[in-house]
N, CA, C, O and the ligand as a Tripos MOL2 file, in Angstrom:
@<TRIPOS>MOLECULE
protein
  289   287    73     0     0
PROTEIN
NO_CHARGES

@<TRIPOS>ATOM
      1 N           0.8490   -1.2060    0.0000 N.3       1 MET1
      2 CA          0.0000    0.0000    0.0000 C.3       1 MET1
      3 C           0.8790    1.2490    0.0000 C.2       1 MET1
      4 O           1.8390    1.3480    0.7650 O.2       1 MET1
      5 N           0.5440    2.1800   -0.8510 N.am      2 THR2
      6 CA          1.3770    3.3740   -0.9510 C.3       2 THR2
      7 C           1.0850    4.3280    0.1960 C.2       2 THR2
      8 O          -0.0500    4.4600    0.6540 O.2       2 THR2
      9 N           2.1170    4.9690    0.6310 N.am      3 SER3
     10 CA          1.9670    5.9060    1.7400 C.3       3 SER3
     11 C           1.4160    7.2400    1.2450 C.2       3 SER3
     12 O           1.8770    7.7920    0.2450 O.2       3 SER3
     13 N           0.4170    7.7440    1.9720 N.am      4 LEU4
     14 CA         -0.1190    9.0700    1.6390 C.3       4 LEU4
     15 C           0.4420   10.1270    2.5790 C.2       4 LEU4
     16 O          -0.0340   11.2610    2.6360 O.2       4 LEU4
     17 N           1.4590    9.7190    3.3040 N.am      5 ASN5
     18 CA          2.0200   10.6070    4.3210 C.3       5 ASN5
     19 C           3.0040   11.5850    3.6800 C.2       5 ASN5
     20 O           4.1990   11.5550    3.9750 O.2       5 ASN5
     21 N           2.4930   12.4550    2.7970 N.am      6 THR6
     22 CA          3.3560   13.4410    2.1590 C.3       6 THR6
     23 C           3.0950   14.8150    2.7460 C.2       6 THR6
     24 O           1.9550   15.1760    3.0390 O.2       6 THR6
     25 N           4.1350   15.5500    2.9090 N.am      7 LEU7
     26 CA          3.9970   16.9010    3.4350 C.3       7 LEU7
     27 C           3.5580   17.8450    2.3250 C.2       7 LEU7
     28 O           3.9420   17.6690    1.1690 O.2       7 LEU7
     29 N           2.7540   18.8460    2.6740 N.am      8 PRO8
     30 CA          2.3930   19.8280    1.6550 C.3       8 PRO8
     31 C           3.6200   20.5980    1.1870 C.2       8 PRO8
     32 O           4.5130   20.9160    1.9720 O.2       8 PRO8
     33 N           3.6420   20.8840   -0.0840 N.am      9 ILE9
     34 CA          4.7700   21.6250   -0.6420 C.3       9 ILE9
     35 C           4.6250   23.0970   -0.2520 C.2       9 ILE9
     36 O           3.6080   23.7180   -0.5600 O.2       9 ILE9
     37 N           5.6110   23.6500    0.4100 N.am     10 PRO10
     38 CA          5.5240   25.0650    0.7710 C.3      10 PRO10
     39 C           5.4830   25.9550   -0.4650 C.2      10 PRO10
     40 O           6.1330   25.6770   -1.4730 O.2      10 PRO10
     41 N           4.7110   27.0230   -0.3660 N.am     11 HIS11
     42 CA          4.5880   27.9280   -1.5000 C.3      11 HIS11
     43 C           5.8830   28.7120   -1.6600 C.2      11 HIS11
     44 O           6.2210   29.5140   -0.7900 O.2      11 HIS11
     45 N           6.6110   28.5030   -2.7420 N.am     12 PRO12
     46 CA          7.9270   29.1310   -2.8690 C.3      12 PRO12
     47 C           7.8660   30.6270   -3.1390 C.2      12 PRO12
     48 O           8.8400   31.3410   -2.9020 O.2      12 PRO12
     49 N           6.7400   31.1000   -3.6270 N.am     13 THR13
     50 CA          6.6630   32.5240   -3.9810 C.3      13 THR13
     51 C           5.7080   33.2520   -3.0440 C.2      13 THR13
     52 O           5.0380   34.2030   -3.4450 O.2      13 THR13
     53 N           5.6490   32.8030   -1.8020 N.am     14 ARG14
     54 CA          4.7460   33.4170   -0.8410 C.3      14 ARG14
     55 C           5.1960   34.8300   -0.4980 C.2      14 ARG14
     56 O           4.3750   35.7120   -0.2480 O.2      14 ARG14
     57 N           6.4920   35.0310   -0.4910 N.am     15 THR15
     58 CA          7.0140   36.3320   -0.0990 C.3      15 THR15
     59 C           6.7180   37.3680   -1.1740 C.2      15 THR15
     60 O           6.6170   37.0590   -2.3610 O.2      15 THR15
     61 N           6.5850   38.5990   -0.7170 N.am     16 ALA16
     62 CA          6.3220   39.6750   -1.6550 C.3      16 ALA16
     63 C           7.5300   39.9000   -2.5500 C.2      16 ALA16
     64 O           8.6770   39.8470   -2.1050 O.2      16 ALA16
     65 N           7.2510   40.1480   -3.7870 N.am     17 HIS17
     66 CA          8.3220   40.4510   -4.7200 C.3      17 HIS17
     67 C           7.7570   41.3660   -5.7890 C.2      17 HIS17
     68 O           6.5430   41.5160   -5.9280 O.2      17 HIS17
     69 N           8.6370   41.9580   -6.5180 N.am     18 GLU18
     70 CA          8.1860   42.7910   -7.6190 C.3      18 GLU18
     71 C           7.8030   41.8810   -8.7720 C.2      18 GLU18
     72 O           8.6470   41.1660   -9.3120 O.2      18 GLU18
     73 N           6.5330   41.9070   -9.1480 N.am     19 HIS19
     74 CA          6.0710   40.9910  -10.1810 C.3      19 HIS19
     75 C           6.7210   41.3160  -11.5200 C.2      19 HIS19
     76 O           6.8760   42.4760  -11.9040 O.2      19 HIS19
     77 N           7.0860   40.2650  -12.1990 N.am     20 ALA20
     78 CA          7.6520   40.4060  -13.5410 C.3      20 ALA20
     79 C           6.5200   40.1970  -14.5420 C.2      20 ALA20
     80 O           6.3260   39.0950  -15.0540 O.2      20 ALA20
     81 N           5.7740   41.2680  -14.8150 N.am     21 TRP21
     82 CA          4.5750   41.1410  -15.6390 C.3      21 TRP21
     83 C           4.9200   40.8400  -17.0940 C.2      21 TRP21
     84 O           5.7060   41.5420  -17.7290 O.2      21 TRP21
     85 N           4.3100   39.7810  -17.5930 N.am     22 LEU22
     86 CA          4.4450   39.4260  -18.9990 C.3      22 LEU22
     87 C           3.0770   39.5940  -19.6410 C.2      22 LEU22
     88 O           2.0700   39.1520  -19.0900 O.2      22 LEU22
     89 N           3.0400   40.2260  -20.7920 N.am     23 VAL23
     90 CA          1.7680   40.4180  -21.4770 C.3      23 VAL23
     91 C           1.3300   39.1050  -22.1160 C.2      23 VAL23
     92 O           2.0540   38.5150  -22.9170 O.2      23 VAL23
     93 N           0.1430   38.6630  -21.7500 N.am     24 GLU24
     94 CA         -0.3830   37.4290  -22.3490 C.3      24 GLU24
     95 C          -1.2050   37.7430  -23.5870 C.2      24 GLU24
     96 O          -1.1010   37.0530  -24.6000 O.2      24 GLU24
     97 N          -2.0220   38.7870  -23.5040 N.am     25 SER25
     98 CA         -2.8120   39.1600  -24.6670 C.3      25 SER25
     99 C          -3.3000   40.5940  -24.5230 C.2      25 SER25
    100 O          -3.3750   41.1350  -23.4200 O.2      25 SER25
    101 N          -3.6250   41.1910  -25.6480 N.am     26 ARG26
    102 CA         -4.1250   42.5720  -25.6910 C.3      26 ARG26
    103 C          -5.4270   42.5830  -26.4660 C.2      26 ARG26
    104 O          -5.5890   41.8600  -27.4490 O.2      26 ARG26
    105 N          -6.3480   43.4090  -26.0110 N.am     27 HIS27
    106 CA         -7.6470   43.4660  -26.6620 C.3      27 HIS27
    107 C          -8.0850   44.9200  -26.7660 C.2      27 HIS27
    108 O          -8.4800   45.5170  -25.7640 O.2      27 HIS27
    109 N          -8.0220   45.4950  -27.9550 N.am     28 PRO28
    110 CA         -8.4770   46.8830  -28.1210 C.3      28 PRO28
    111 C          -9.9790   46.9940  -27.8760 C.2      28 PRO28
    112 O         -10.7630   46.2220  -28.4290 O.2      28 PRO28
    113 N         -10.3690   47.9450  -27.0550 N.am     29 THR29
    114 CA        -11.7810   48.2050  -26.8010 C.3      29 THR29
    115 C         -12.0210   49.6960  -26.9680 C.2      29 THR29
    116 O         -11.0850   50.4560  -27.2150 O.2      29 THR29
    117 N         -13.2600   50.1110  -26.8350 N.am     30 SER30
    118 CA        -13.5820   51.5340  -26.9510 C.3      30 SER30
    119 C         -12.9830   52.3360  -25.8030 C.2      30 SER30
    120 O         -12.7920   53.5460  -25.9280 O.2      30 SER30
    121 N         -12.6870   51.6780  -24.6890 N.am     31 GLU31
    122 CA        -12.1120   52.3510  -23.5220 C.3      31 GLU31
    123 C         -10.5970   52.4460  -23.6230 C.2      31 GLU31
    124 O          -9.9760   53.2260  -22.9020 O.2      31 GLU31
    125 N         -10.0080   51.6740  -24.4950 N.am     32 GLY32
    126 CA         -8.5600   51.5940  -24.5900 C.3      32 GLY32
    127 C          -8.1780   50.1490  -24.8330 C.2      32 GLY32
    128 O          -9.0000   49.3270  -25.2390 O.2      32 GLY32
    129 N          -6.9030   49.8540  -24.5740 N.am     33 VAL33
    130 CA         -6.4400   48.4890  -24.8040 C.3      33 VAL33
    131 C          -6.4270   47.7450  -23.4660 C.2      33 VAL33
    132 O          -5.7250   48.1290  -22.5310 O.2      33 VAL33
    133 N          -7.2040   46.6940  -23.4000 N.am     34 VAL34
    134 CA         -7.1980   45.8430  -22.2160 C.3      34 VAL34
    135 C          -6.0440   44.8630  -22.3610 C.2      34 VAL34
    136 O          -5.9560   44.1240  -23.3410 O.2      34 VAL34
    137 N          -5.1600   44.8710  -21.3680 N.am     35 VAL35
    138 CA         -3.9560   44.0470  -21.4330 C.3      35 VAL35
    139 C          -4.0030   43.0220  -20.3060 C.2      35 VAL35
    140 O          -4.1030   43.3690  -19.1290 O.2      35 VAL35
    141 N          -3.9290   41.7690  -20.6880 N.am     36 TYR36
    142 CA         -3.8710   40.6880  -19.7060 C.3      36 TYR36
    143 C          -2.4170   40.3580  -19.4460 C.2      36 TYR36
    144 O          -1.6830   39.9890  -20.3630 O.2      36 TYR36
    145 N          -1.9990   40.4920  -18.1920 N.am     37 VAL37
    146 CA         -0.6070   40.2460  -17.8490 C.3      37 VAL37
    147 C          -0.5190   39.1490  -16.7960 C.2      37 VAL37
    148 O          -1.4550   38.9120  -16.0330 O.2      37 VAL37
    149 N           0.6260   38.4950  -16.7770 N.am     38 ARG38
    150 CA          0.8610   37.4200  -15.8140 C.3      38 ARG38
    151 C           2.2830   37.5310  -15.3140 C.2      38 ARG38
    152 O           3.2050   37.7830  -16.0900 O.2      38 ARG38
    153 N           2.4610   37.3470  -14.0320 N.am     39 CYS39
    154 CA          3.8010   37.3810  -13.4660 C.3      39 CYS39
    155 C           4.5340   36.0920  -13.8250 C.2      39 CYS39
    156 O           4.0520   34.9980  -13.5320 O.2      39 CYS39
    157 N           5.6880   36.2210  -14.4550 N.am     40 GLY40
    158 CA          6.4480   35.0480  -14.8360 C.3      40 GLY40
    159 C           7.0300   34.3040  -13.6550 C.2      40 GLY40
    160 O           7.4190   33.1430  -13.7780 O.2      40 GLY40
    161 N           7.0920   34.9630  -12.5100 N.am     41 ASP41
    162 CA          7.6720   34.3090  -11.3340 C.3      41 ASP41
    163 C           6.6380   33.5250  -10.5390 C.2      41 ASP41
    164 O           6.8960   32.3880  -10.1420 O.2      41 ASP41
    165 N           5.4720   34.1170  -10.3010 N.am     42 CYS42
    166 CA          4.5290   33.4760   -9.3880 C.3      42 CYS42
    167 C           3.1830   33.2010  -10.0500 C.2      42 CYS42
    168 O           2.2720   32.6890   -9.3990 O.2      42 CYS42
    169 N           3.0430   33.5310  -11.3320 N.am     43 ALA43
    170 CA          1.8230   33.2260  -12.0920 C.3      43 ALA43
    171 C           0.6170   34.0160  -11.6250 C.2      43 ALA43
    172 O          -0.5190   33.6620  -11.9430 O.2      43 ALA43
    173 N           0.8510   35.0860  -10.8710 N.am     44 THR44
    174 CA         -0.2420   35.9780  -10.5300 C.3      44 THR44
    175 C          -0.7070   36.6930  -11.7930 C.2      44 THR44
    176 O           0.1090   37.1110  -12.6150 O.2      44 THR44
    177 N          -2.0250   36.8300  -11.9440 N.am     45 ARG45
    178 CA         -2.5590   37.4770  -13.1340 C.3      45 ARG45
    179 C          -3.1710   38.8180  -12.7830 C.2      45 ARG45
    180 O          -3.6200   39.0350  -11.6580 O.2      45 ARG45
    181 N          -3.1840   39.7170  -13.7620 N.am     46 ARG46
    182 CA         -3.7900   41.0230  -13.5820 C.3      46 ARG46
    183 C          -4.3020   41.4860  -14.9320 C.2      46 ARG46
    184 O          -3.7910   41.0900  -15.9790 O.2      46 ARG46
    185 N          -5.3110   42.3210  -14.8880 N.am     47 VAL47
    186 CA         -5.8410   42.8950  -16.1090 C.3      47 VAL47
    187 C          -5.6120   44.3980  -16.0490 C.2      47 VAL47
    188 O          -6.0340   45.0530  -15.0960 O.2      47 VAL47
    189 N          -4.9650   44.9350  -17.0340 N.am     48 ASP48
    190 CA         -4.6810   46.3560  -17.0960 C.3      48 ASP48
    191 C          -5.4700   46.9940  -18.2200 C.2      48 ASP48
    192 O          -5.8460   46.3410  -19.1940 O.2      48 ASP48
    193 N          -5.7100   48.2790  -18.0620 N.am     49 LEU49
    194 CA         -6.3270   49.0430  -19.1370 C.3      49 LEU49
    195 C          -5.3820   50.1540  -19.5290 C.2      49 LEU49
    196 O          -5.0290   51.0070  -18.7140 O.2      49 LEU49
    197 N          -4.9790   50.1370  -20.7740 N.am     50 GLN50
    198 CA         -4.1240   51.1970  -21.2960 C.3      50 GLN50
    199 C          -4.9940   52.1010  -22.1490 C.2      50 GLN50
    200 O          -5.3410   51.7790  -23.2860 O.2      50 GLN50
    201 N          -5.3390   53.2560  -21.5610 N.am     51 SER51
    202 CA         -6.3020   54.1260  -22.2400 C.3      51 SER51
    203 C          -5.6470   54.9470  -23.3390 C.2      51 SER51
    204 O          -6.3240   55.4410  -24.2400 O.2      51 SER51
    205 N          -4.3390   55.0910  -23.2630 N.am     52 HIS52
    206 CA         -3.6270   55.8700  -24.2690 C.3      52 HIS52
    207 C          -2.2360   55.2670  -24.4540 C.2      52 HIS52
    208 O          -1.6090   54.8810  -23.4670 O.2      52 HIS52
    209 N          -1.7420   55.1750  -25.6710 N.am     53 PRO53
    210 CA         -0.4360   54.5250  -25.9000 C.3      53 PRO53
    211 C           0.7070   55.1600  -25.1220 C.2      53 PRO53
    212 O           1.6760   54.4790  -24.7870 O.2      53 PRO53
    213 N           0.6100   56.4640  -24.8270 N.am     54 GLN54
    214 CA          1.7180   57.1250  -24.1360 C.3      54 GLN54
    215 C           1.5690   57.0860  -22.6160 C.2      54 GLN54
    216 O           2.4290   57.5840  -21.8900 O.2      54 GLN54
    217 N           0.4740   56.4930  -22.1420 N.am     55 VAL55
    218 CA          0.2130   56.4560  -20.7110 C.3      55 VAL55
    219 C           0.3840   55.0280  -20.2100 C.2      55 VAL55
    220 O          -0.1090   54.0860  -20.8320 O.2      55 VAL55
    221 N           1.0750   54.8650  -19.0950 N.am     56 PRO56
    222 CA          1.2100   53.4980  -18.5580 C.3      56 PRO56
    223 C          -0.1660   52.9270  -18.2090 C.2      56 PRO56
    224 O          -1.0560   53.6620  -17.7830 O.2      56 PRO56
    225 N          -0.3340   51.6360  -18.3870 N.am     57 PRO57
    226 CA         -1.6350   51.0290  -18.0930 C.3      57 PRO57
    227 C          -1.9720   51.0840  -16.6180 C.2      57 PRO57
    228 O          -1.0940   51.0290  -15.7570 O.2      57 PRO57
    229 N          -3.2630   51.1940  -16.3430 N.am     58 THR58
    230 CA         -3.7240   51.1410  -14.9660 C.3      58 THR58
    231 C          -4.3380   49.7770  -14.7150 C.2      58 THR58
    232 O          -4.8950   49.1580  -15.6220 O.2      58 THR58
    233 N          -4.2350   49.3200  -13.4900 N.am     59 ALA59
    234 CA         -4.7500   47.9910  -13.1720 C.3      59 ALA59
    235 C          -6.2680   48.0220  -13.1120 C.2      59 ALA59
    236 O          -6.8540   48.8070  -12.3680 O.2      59 ALA59
    237 N          -6.8930   47.1700  -13.8940 N.am     60 LEU60
    238 CA         -8.3450   47.0240  -13.8420 C.3      60 LEU60
    239 C          -8.7320   46.0650  -12.7370 C.2      60 LEU60
    240 O          -9.7420   46.2550  -12.0580 O.2      60 LEU60
    241 N          -7.9390   45.0550  -12.5640 N.am     61 SER61
    242 CA         -8.2610   44.0260  -11.5840 C.3      61 SER61
    243 C          -7.2120   44.0300  -10.4860 C.2      61 SER61
    244 O          -6.0950   44.5150  -10.6700 O.2      61 SER61
    245 N          -7.5920   43.4810   -9.3420 N.am     62 ARG62
    246 CA         -6.5940   43.2290   -8.3180 C.3      62 ARG62
    247 C          -5.7780   42.0340   -8.7780 C.2      62 ARG62
    248 O          -6.2180   41.2280   -9.5980 O.2      62 ARG62
    249 N          -4.5820   41.9480   -8.2260 N.am     63 GLU63
    250 CA         -3.7590   40.7940   -8.5630 C.3      63 GLU63
    251 C          -4.4530   39.5360   -8.0570 C.2      63 GLU63
    252 O          -4.9190   39.4870   -6.9180 O.2      63 GLU63
    253 N          -4.5150   38.5400   -8.8970 N.am     64 ALA64
    254 CA         -5.2410   37.3270   -8.5350 C.3      64 ALA64
    255 C          -4.3880   36.1050   -8.7800 C.2      64 ALA64
    256 O          -3.8700   35.8930   -9.8770 O.2      64 ALA64
    257 N          -4.2550   35.3230   -7.7610 N.am     65 ARG65
    258 CA         -3.5240   34.0830   -7.8840 C.3      65 ARG65
    259 C          -4.5540   32.9520   -7.8520 C.2      65 ARG65
    260 O          -5.6110   33.1060   -7.2390 O.2      65 ARG65
    261 N          -4.2760   31.8620   -8.4760 N.am     66 HIS66
    262 CA         -5.3040   30.8090   -8.5310 C.3      66 HIS66
    263 C          -5.6550   30.2790   -7.1500 C.2      66 HIS66
    264 O          -6.8320   30.0820   -6.8490 O.2      66 HIS66
    265 N          -4.6610   30.0470   -6.3090 N.am     67 VAL67
    266 CA         -4.9470   29.5480   -4.9550 C.3      67 VAL67
    267 C          -4.2760   30.4740   -3.9680 C.2      67 VAL67
    268 O          -3.0620   30.4140   -3.7760 O.2      67 VAL67
    269 N          -5.0500   31.3200   -3.3500 N.am     68 ASP68
    270 CA         -4.4920   32.2100   -2.3590 C.3      68 ASP68
    271 C          -5.5870   32.6570   -1.4010 C.2      68 ASP68
    272 O          -6.1110   33.7610   -1.5430 O.2      68 ASP68
    273 N          -5.9380   31.8340   -0.4410 N.am     69 PRO69
    274 CA         -7.0490   32.1800    0.4530 C.3      69 PRO69
    275 C          -6.7380   33.3230    1.3910 C.2      69 PRO69
    276 O          -7.6440   33.8780    2.0130 O.2      69 PRO69
    277 N          -5.4500   33.6920    1.5070 N.am     70 LEU70
    278 CA         -5.1000   34.7480    2.4480 C.3      70 LEU70
    279 C          -5.2000   36.1310    1.8300 C.2      70 LEU70
    280 O          -5.2500   37.1260    2.5520 O.2      70 LEU70
    281 N          -5.2290   36.2080    0.5220 N.am     71 MET71
    282 CA         -5.3010   37.5050   -0.1480 C.3      71 MET71
    283 C          -6.7430   37.7720   -0.5620 C.2      71 MET71
    284 O          -7.4420   36.8620   -1.0050 O.2      71 MET71
    285 N          -7.1920   39.0280   -0.4180 N.am     72 PRO72
    286 CA         -8.5640   39.3410   -0.8440 C.3      72 PRO72
    287 C          -8.7540   39.2550   -2.3310 C.2      72 PRO72
    288 O          -9.8550   39.4930   -2.8280 O.2      72 PRO72
    289 ZN          4.9570   37.7160   -9.0380 Zn       73 ZN73
@<TRIPOS>BOND
     1     1     2 1
     2     2     3 1
     3     3     4 2
     4     3     5 am
     5     5     6 1
     6     6     7 1
     7     7     8 2
     8     7     9 am
     9     9    10 1
    10    10    11 1
    11    11    12 2
    12    11    13 am
    13    13    14 1
    14    14    15 1
    15    15    16 2
    16    15    17 am
    17    17    18 1
    18    18    19 1
    19    19    20 2
    20    19    21 am
    21    21    22 1
    22    22    23 1
    23    23    24 2
    24    23    25 am
    25    25    26 1
    26    26    27 1
    27    27    28 2
    28    27    29 am
    29    29    30 1
    30    30    31 1
    31    31    32 2
    32    31    33 am
    33    33    34 1
    34    34    35 1
    35    35    36 2
    36    35    37 am
    37    37    38 1
    38    38    39 1
    39    39    40 2
    40    39    41 am
    41    41    42 1
    42    42    43 1
    43    43    44 2
    44    43    45 am
    45    45    46 1
    46    46    47 1
    47    47    48 2
    48    47    49 am
    49    49    50 1
    50    50    51 1
    51    51    52 2
    52    51    53 am
    53    53    54 1
    54    54    55 1
    55    55    56 2
    56    55    57 am
    57    57    58 1
    58    58    59 1
    59    59    60 2
    60    59    61 am
    61    61    62 1
    62    62    63 1
    63    63    64 2
    64    63    65 am
    65    65    66 1
    66    66    67 1
    67    67    68 2
    68    67    69 am
    69    69    70 1
    70    70    71 1
    71    71    72 2
    72    71    73 am
    73    73    74 1
    74    74    75 1
    75    75    76 2
    76    75    77 am
    77    77    78 1
    78    78    79 1
    79    79    80 2
    80    79    81 am
    81    81    82 1
    82    82    83 1
    83    83    84 2
    84    83    85 am
    85    85    86 1
    86    86    87 1
    87    87    88 2
    88    87    89 am
    89    89    90 1
    90    90    91 1
    91    91    92 2
    92    91    93 am
    93    93    94 1
    94    94    95 1
    95    95    96 2
    96    95    97 am
    97    97    98 1
    98    98    99 1
    99    99   100 2
   100    99   101 am
   101   101   102 1
   102   102   103 1
   103   103   104 2
   104   103   105 am
   105   105   106 1
   106   106   107 1
   107   107   108 2
   108   107   109 am
   109   109   110 1
   110   110   111 1
   111   111   112 2
   112   111   113 am
   113   113   114 1
   114   114   115 1
   115   115   116 2
   116   115   117 am
   117   117   118 1
   118   118   119 1
   119   119   120 2
   120   119   121 am
   121   121   122 1
   122   122   123 1
   123   123   124 2
   124   123   125 am
   125   125   126 1
   126   126   127 1
   127   127   128 2
   128   127   129 am
   129   129   130 1
   130   130   131 1
   131   131   132 2
   132   131   133 am
   133   133   134 1
   134   134   135 1
   135   135   136 2
   136   135   137 am
   137   137   138 1
   138   138   139 1
   139   139   140 2
   140   139   141 am
   141   141   142 1
   142   142   143 1
   143   143   144 2
   144   143   145 am
   145   145   146 1
   146   146   147 1
   147   147   148 2
   148   147   149 am
   149   149   150 1
   150   150   151 1
   151   151   152 2
   152   151   153 am
   153   153   154 1
   154   154   155 1
   155   155   156 2
   156   155   157 am
   157   157   158 1
   158   158   159 1
   159   159   160 2
   160   159   161 am
   161   161   162 1
   162   162   163 1
   163   163   164 2
   164   163   165 am
   165   165   166 1
   166   166   167 1
   167   167   168 2
   168   167   169 am
   169   169   170 1
   170   170   171 1
   171   171   172 2
   172   171   173 am
   173   173   174 1
   174   174   175 1
   175   175   176 2
   176   175   177 am
   177   177   178 1
   178   178   179 1
   179   179   180 2
   180   179   181 am
   181   181   182 1
   182   182   183 1
   183   183   184 2
   184   183   185 am
   185   185   186 1
   186   186   187 1
   187   187   188 2
   188   187   189 am
   189   189   190 1
   190   190   191 1
   191   191   192 2
   192   191   193 am
   193   193   194 1
   194   194   195 1
   195   195   196 2
   196   195   197 am
   197   197   198 1
   198   198   199 1
   199   199   200 2
   200   199   201 am
   201   201   202 1
   202   202   203 1
   203   203   204 2
   204   203   205 am
   205   205   206 1
   206   206   207 1
   207   207   208 2
   208   207   209 am
   209   209   210 1
   210   210   211 1
   211   211   212 2
   212   211   213 am
   213   213   214 1
   214   214   215 1
   215   215   216 2
   216   215   217 am
   217   217   218 1
   218   218   219 1
   219   219   220 2
   220   219   221 am
   221   221   222 1
   222   222   223 1
   223   223   224 2
   224   223   225 am
   225   225   226 1
   226   226   227 1
   227   227   228 2
   228   227   229 am
   229   229   230 1
   230   230   231 1
   231   231   232 2
   232   231   233 am
   233   233   234 1
   234   234   235 1
   235   235   236 2
   236   235   237 am
   237   237   238 1
   238   238   239 1
   239   239   240 2
   240   239   241 am
   241   241   242 1
   242   242   243 1
   243   243   244 2
   244   243   245 am
   245   245   246 1
   246   246   247 1
   247   247   248 2
   248   247   249 am
   249   249   250 1
   250   250   251 1
   251   251   252 2
   252   251   253 am
   253   253   254 1
   254   254   255 1
   255   255   256 2
   256   255   257 am
   257   257   258 1
   258   258   259 1
   259   259   260 2
   260   259   261 am
   261   261   262 1
   262   262   263 1
   263   263   264 2
   264   263   265 am
   265   265   266 1
   266   266   267 1
   267   267   268 2
   268   267   269 am
   269   269   270 1
   270   270   271 1
   271   271   272 2
   272   271   273 am
   273   273   274 1
   274   274   275 1
   275   275   276 2
   276   275   277 am
   277   277   278 1
   278   278   279 1
   279   279   280 2
   280   279   281 am
   281   281   282 1
   282   282   283 1
   283   283   284 2
   284   283   285 am
   285   285   286 1
   286   286   287 1
   287   287   288 2
@<TRIPOS>SUBSTRUCTURE
     1 MET1         2 RESIDUE 1 A MET
     2 THR2         6 RESIDUE 1 A THR
     3 SER3        10 RESIDUE 1 A SER
     4 LEU4        14 RESIDUE 1 A LEU
     5 ASN5        18 RESIDUE 1 A ASN
     6 THR6        22 RESIDUE 1 A THR
     7 LEU7        26 RESIDUE 1 A LEU
     8 PRO8        30 RESIDUE 1 A PRO
     9 ILE9        34 RESIDUE 1 A ILE
    10 PRO10       38 RESIDUE 1 A PRO
    11 HIS11       42 RESIDUE 1 A HIS
    12 PRO12       46 RESIDUE 1 A PRO
    13 THR13       50 RESIDUE 1 A THR
    14 ARG14       54 RESIDUE 1 A ARG
    15 THR15       58 RESIDUE 1 A THR
    16 ALA16       62 RESIDUE 1 A ALA
    17 HIS17       66 RESIDUE 1 A HIS
    18 GLU18       70 RESIDUE 1 A GLU
    19 HIS19       74 RESIDUE 1 A HIS
    20 ALA20       78 RESIDUE 1 A ALA
    21 TRP21       82 RESIDUE 1 A TRP
    22 LEU22       86 RESIDUE 1 A LEU
    23 VAL23       90 RESIDUE 1 A VAL
    24 GLU24       94 RESIDUE 1 A GLU
    25 SER25       98 RESIDUE 1 A SER
    26 ARG26      102 RESIDUE 1 A ARG
    27 HIS27      106 RESIDUE 1 A HIS
    28 PRO28      110 RESIDUE 1 A PRO
    29 THR29      114 RESIDUE 1 A THR
    30 SER30      118 RESIDUE 1 A SER
    31 GLU31      122 RESIDUE 1 A GLU
    32 GLY32      126 RESIDUE 1 A GLY
    33 VAL33      130 RESIDUE 1 A VAL
    34 VAL34      134 RESIDUE 1 A VAL
    35 VAL35      138 RESIDUE 1 A VAL
    36 TYR36      142 RESIDUE 1 A TYR
    37 VAL37      146 RESIDUE 1 A VAL
    38 ARG38      150 RESIDUE 1 A ARG
    39 CYS39      154 RESIDUE 1 A CYS
    40 GLY40      158 RESIDUE 1 A GLY
    41 ASP41      162 RESIDUE 1 A ASP
    42 CYS42      166 RESIDUE 1 A CYS
    43 ALA43      170 RESIDUE 1 A ALA
    44 THR44      174 RESIDUE 1 A THR
    45 ARG45      178 RESIDUE 1 A ARG
    46 ARG46      182 RESIDUE 1 A ARG
    47 VAL47      186 RESIDUE 1 A VAL
    48 ASP48      190 RESIDUE 1 A ASP
    49 LEU49      194 RESIDUE 1 A LEU
    50 GLN50      198 RESIDUE 1 A GLN
    51 SER51      202 RESIDUE 1 A SER
    52 HIS52      206 RESIDUE 1 A HIS
    53 PRO53      210 RESIDUE 1 A PRO
    54 GLN54      214 RESIDUE 1 A GLN
    55 VAL55      218 RESIDUE 1 A VAL
    56 PRO56      222 RESIDUE 1 A PRO
    57 PRO57      226 RESIDUE 1 A PRO
    58 THR58      230 RESIDUE 1 A THR
    59 ALA59      234 RESIDUE 1 A ALA
    60 LEU60      238 RESIDUE 1 A LEU
    61 SER61      242 RESIDUE 1 A SER
    62 ARG62      246 RESIDUE 1 A ARG
    63 GLU63      250 RESIDUE 1 A GLU
    64 ALA64      254 RESIDUE 1 A ALA
    65 ARG65      258 RESIDUE 1 A ARG
    66 HIS66      262 RESIDUE 1 A HIS
    67 VAL67      266 RESIDUE 1 A VAL
    68 ASP68      270 RESIDUE 1 A ASP
    69 PRO69      274 RESIDUE 1 A PRO
    70 LEU70      278 RESIDUE 1 A LEU
    71 MET71      282 RESIDUE 1 A MET
    72 PRO72      286 RESIDUE 1 A PRO
    73 ZN73       289 GROUP 0 **** ****
């Protein structure tokens, strides 16, 4: 019988870090360009809206990780 006595793998990217946002896709809308970005380090996703090409995008969504019950 196989042992199920395995320890949970600690989350390696639990600590705060500066996210390395990678653009996954861009979608032009009437409001501007919606940019879907993902952190290459921890896979956190965010949706940005770039209303003007010369203006840095603003975050539309809060950073969202697939499994993170401690973050709102
Ligand atoms: Zn990150």
